[in-house]
C-alpha positions in Angstrom: 0.0 0.0 0.0 1.3 3.4 -0.9 1.5 6.3 1.5 -0.5 9.3 0.5 0.9 12.7 1.0 -1.1 15.6 -0.5 -2.1 15.1 -4.1 0.9 12.8 -4.8 1.4 9.2 -3.9 4.9 7.9 -2.8 6.0 4.5 -3.8 7.6 2.1 -1.4 11.4 1.7 -1.7 12.4 -0.7 -4.4 14.5 -3.8 -3.8 17.9 -4.1 -5.3 18.1 -6.6 -8.2 19.4 -10.0 -7.5 23.0 -10.7 -8.3 23.6 -11.9 -11.9 26.3 -14.2 -10.5 25.1 -17.4 -8.9 27.0 -19.6 -6.3 28.6 -21.9 -8.9 29.8 -19.0 -10.9 31.2 -17.3 -7.8 33.2 -20.4 -7.1 34.6 -20.4 -10.6 35.5 -16.7 -10.4 37.2 -17.2 -7.0 39.2 -20.1 -8.5 40.3 -18.1 -11.5 41.2 -15.1 -9.4 43.4 -17.4 -7.3 45.5 -17.7 -10.4 46.2 -13.9 -10.2 44.5 -13.1 -13.5 43.0 -9.7 -14.2 39.2 -9.2 -14.4 39.1 -9.1 -18.2 40.9 -12.5 -18.3 38.4 -13.9 -15.8 35.5 -12.6 -17.9 37.0 -14.1 -21.1 37.7 -17.4 -19.5 34.2 -17.7 -18.1 32.7 -17.1 -21.5 35.2 -19.2 -23.6 36.0 -22.1 -21.3 32.8 -22.4 -19.3 30.1 -21.0 -21.7 28.9 -18.7 -18.9 27.3 -15.5 -20.2 27.8 -12.7 -17.7 28.6 -9.1 -18.1 32.0 -7.6 -17.3 30.3 -5.1 -15.0 28.7 -8.0 -13.0 32.1 -9.6 -12.5 33.6 -6.2 -11.6 30.8 -5.6 -9.0 31.4 -9.1 -7.5 35.1 -8.5 -7.3 34.6 -5.1 -5.6 32.2 -6.6 -3.1 34.7 -9.5 -2.4 37.5 -7.0 -1.8 35.3 -5.2 0.7 34.7 -8.4 2.7 38.3 -9.4 2.8 39.6 -6.0 3.9 
């Protein structure tokens, strides 16, 4: 139900979209990163060797979130 304030209605806050990277893909990314490859090489290897279609920005976002947890 929306809150009503004056003549306008305000929408409830939206949820963040689910991650494009699932658990099995996370495991693959972590294994490839353990080989000290850069993100572009990780992305290329996922697509070429594992037939996983994922955007570079999704891998970059996962990598940044992973760095934040390990710091």
